[in-house]
C-alpha positions in Angstrom: 0.0 0.0 0.0 2.8 2.4 0.9 4.7 1.3 -2.2 1.7 2.0 -4.4 1.1 5.4 -2.8 4.8 6.3 -3.2 4.7 5.2 -6.9 1.7 7.3 -7.6 3.4 10.3 -5.9 6.5 9.8 -8.0 4.5 9.5 -11.2 2.5 12.6 -10.3 5.7 14.6 -9.5 7.2 13.6 -12.8 4.1 14.6 -14.7 4.1 18.0 -12.9 7.7 18.6 -13.7 7.0 17.7 -17.4 4.1 20.1 -17.6 6.0 22.8 -15.8 8.9 22.4 -18.2 6.6 22.7 -21.2 4.8 25.7 -19.9 8.1 27.5 -19.1 9.8 26.5 -22.4 11.1 29.3 -24.5 9.0 30.2 -27.6 10.4 29.5 -31.0 12.9 32.3 -32.0 12.9 33.5 -35.6 15.7 35.8 -36.9 14.4 38.5 -39.2 16.5 40.2 -41.8 15.8 43.8 -42.8 17.7 46.9 -43.9 16.9 48.9 -40.8 17.3 52.1 -42.8 14.3 51.9 -45.1 11.8 54.4 -43.6 8.9 54.2 -43.1 9.0 50.4 -43.6 12.0 49.4 -41.4 14.3 51.9 -39.7 15.7 53.0 -36.4 14.5 56.0 -34.4 16.9 58.5 -32.9 17.0 56.4 -29.7 17.8 53.2 -31.6 14.3 51.6 -31.6 13.5 49.5 -34.7 10.1 50.6 -36.1 8.1 50.8 -39.3 5.4 49.0 -41.3 7.6 45.9 -41.9 8.4 45.7 -38.2 4.7 46.0 -37.3 3.9 43.1 -39.7 6.8 41.0 -38.3 5.5 41.5 -34.8 1.9 40.8 -35.8 2.9 37.6 -37.5 5.1 36.5 -34.6 2.3 37.0 -32.1 -0.1 34.8 -34.1 2.4 32.0 -34.7 3.8 32.2 -31.2 7.4 33.1 -32.0 10.0 35.5 -30.6 11.9 37.7 -33.0 15.6 38.7 -33.3 16.4 41.4 -35.9 19.4 41.3 -38.1 20.3 44.4 -40.1 21.5 43.6 -43.6 22.3 45.6 -46.8 19.8 45.1 -49.5 21.9 43.5 -52.2 23.1 40.8 -49.7 19.6 40.0 -48.3 18.9 36.8 -50.2 22.5 35.5 -50.0 22.4 36.1 -46.2 19.1 34.2 -45.9 20.5 31.3 -47.8 23.7 31.3 -45.7 21.4 31.0 -42.6 22.3 34.4 -41.2 18.6 34.8 -40.5 15.4 32.8 -41.0 13.0 35.3 -42.6 13.2 38.4 -44.8 10.7 41.1 -43.7 12.1 44.0 -45.7 9.5 45.1 -48.3 10.8 42.5 -50.8 8.6 42.1 -53.8 7.6 38.6 -54.9 9.1 38.1 -58.3 9.7 35.0 -60.5 13.5 35.5 -60.4 13.5 35.6 -56.6 11.2 32.6 -56.4 13.9 30.6 -58.2 16.1 31.0 -55.1 13.7 31.4 -52.1 10.0 31.0 -51.1 7.7 33.8 -50.1 4.6 34.0 -47.9 1.4 35.4 -49.4 1.7 39.2 -49.9 1.2 41.8 -47.2 1.5 45.0 -49.2 1.4 46.3 -52.8 4.5 46.6 -54.9 4.9 49.4 -57.4 7.5 51.9 -58.6 7.3 55.6 -59.6 9.8 58.1 -60.8 10.6 61.4 -59.0 12.2 64.3 -60.7 12.4 68.1 -60.6 9.1 69.9 -61.2 8.7 71.0 -64.8 11.3 68.6 -66.4 11.9 69.6 -70.0 11.3 66.0 -71.2 8.0 64.1 -71.3 9.1 60.6 -70.1 5.7 58.8 -70.5 3.0 59.0 -73.2 -0.7 59.5 -72.4 -1.2 55.7 -72.1 1.5 55.5 -69.4 4.2 53.9 -71.6 7.8 55.1 -71.3 9.2 57.2 -74.2 12.5 55.4 -74.7 14.1 58.1 -76.7 13.6 60.7 -73.9 15.4 58.4 -71.4 18.6 58.2 -73.5 21.4 59.7 -71.5 19.2 60.6 -68.6 20.8 59.8 -65.2 18.5 57.7 -63.1 19.2 56.8 -59.5 18.2 53.3 -58.4 18.8 51.1 -55.4 21.1 48.3 -56.2 19.6 44.8 -56.8 16.1 46.2 -56.7 13.1 45.5 -58.9 13.5 49.0 -60.2 17.0 48.2 -61.5 15.6 45.0 -63.2 12.8 47.0 -64.9 15.1 49.7 -66.2 17.6 47.2 -67.5 14.9 45.4 -69.5 12.8 48.3 -70.5 15.0 51.4 -70.9 18.6 50.2 -71.4 19.7 53.5 -72.9 19.2 55.3 -69.6 22.3 56.1 -67.6 21.8 54.2 -64.4 23.4 55.2 -61.1 23.2 52.5 -58.4 23.1 53.1 -54.7 23.4 51.0 -51.6 20.3 52.0 -49.7 17.5 54.4 -50.5 18.4 57.6 -48.6 21.3 58.6 -50.9 18.9 58.7 -53.8 17.2 61.8 -52.5 20.5 63.5 -51.6 21.9 63.0 -55.1 18.6 64.1 -56.7 18.7 67.4 -54.7 22.4 67.9 -55.5 21.8 67.4 -59.2 23.9 64.2 -59.5 20.9 62.4 -61.0 18.0 63.7 -63.1 15.4 61.4 -61.5 15.0 58.4 -59.2 12.7 55.5 -59.1 11.5 54.3 -55.7 8.5 53.3 -53.7 5.9 56.1 -54.1 4.5 55.6 -50.6 8.0 56.2 -49.2 8.8 59.0 -51.6 5.7 60.9 -50.6 6.4 60.7 -46.9 10.1 61.0 -46.8 10.7 63.5 -49.5 7.9 65.1 -51.5 5.9 66.1 -48.4 8.9 67.8 -46.8 10.6 71.1 -47.5 13.4 69.4 -49.4 10.9 68.0 -51.8 9.2 71.4 -52.6 10.7 71.6 -56.1 10.1 67.9 -57.0 7.2 65.8 -58.1 6.3 62.4 -59.5 7.3 62.3 -63.2 5.7 59.0 -64.0 2.6 57.1 -63.4 2.6 54.2 -60.9 4.3 51.2 -62.6 3.1 47.8 -61.5 4.3 45.3 -64.1 4.0 42.0 -62.4 6.9 40.5 -64.4 9.3 42.9 -62.6 7.5 44.2 -59.6 5.7 41.0 -58.7 2.3 40.4 -57.2 3.2 42.3 -54.0 5.6 42.2 -51.1 5.9 39.1 -49.0 8.0 37.5 -46.2 11.0 35.6 -47.7 12.1 32.2 -46.3 14.3 29.4 -47.4 12.8 26.8 -49.8 11.7 23.4 -48.4 9.8 24.8 -45.3 6.2 24.2 -46.3 4.9 24.1 -42.7 6.5 27.5 -41.8 5.2 29.0 -45.1 1.7 27.8 -44.3 1.9 29.4 -40.8 3.1 32.7 -42.3 0.3 32.6 -44.9 -2.4 32.0 -42.3 -1.0 34.7 -40.1 -1.0 37.3 -42.9 -4.5 36.3 -43.8 -5.6 36.8 -40.2 -3.9 40.3 -40.1 -5.8 41.3 -43.2 -9.2 40.0 -42.0 -8.8 41.4 -38.5 -8.0 44.9 -39.9 -4.5 44.9 -38.5 -2.7 45.5 -41.8 -4.9 48.6 -42.3 -4.1 49.7 -38.8 -0.4 49.3 -39.4 -0.6 51.2 -42.7 -2.5 54.2 -41.2 0.3 54.8 -38.8 2.4 55.9 -41.8 0.1 56.6 -44.7 -3.3 58.0 -45.3 -4.5 54.8 -46.9 -4.1 51.0 -46.7 -1.3 49.6 -48.8 -2.6 46.0 -49.3 -5.3 44.3 -51.3 -8.2 43.2 -49.2 -8.9 40.3 -51.6 -5.7 38.7 -50.3 -7.6 37.8 -47.1 -9.9 35.6 -49.1 -7.3 33.4 -50.7 
């Protein structure tokens, strides 16, 4: 009788320790790669805090899937190589989902739109696009265009307007500096960011959009997604489900309205 009671107590104690260990176990930790300089999507405040739309999305997804996050700052042109080298587990850096990138990595479903637009000095003496929104190739010949290195904008220009004089930059902020200083005639960048970071400021008073929004799927993809290494279908499904939940719960709209006067995703993505 005493042996039976002792045995039951031992089993009960072991079960309690197991349950306690499980409850106190650390959550899954996912390392997230981003530029950390791409305001208002991912950037550091003056006191060093990492903030932005991409950061909000990463935190929202992590909360849903029950993961902790560690952030790794990475230059844009090395983002995919660093992911493949296991420097981090996810890319949450406003990276467009394109066919060329899908040959190397997988993506979650999209969480924001992906378009490009040119910014130049107000009253440029050349019409760069016709009334149908098509580029006038002859007017780009010799024009100095600032682009971020390894971006979808670079791919689009190389394929569509090879006679333009392309100047490549590591990061987006130098684009605006060289535009103001006259080192380039125009830049192509994300129009949401261009509006907030430049055109709506005093420095952007003499500048405007000099192109329509360009959204060719072949180059700009179907939208921006979370990048991950190939061969992780379970993780991809969890990311997809989390993004769908953020859309349907209104969280993506909430994140966007912190930085923009409008949502920057397609509501139909929540139905897929």
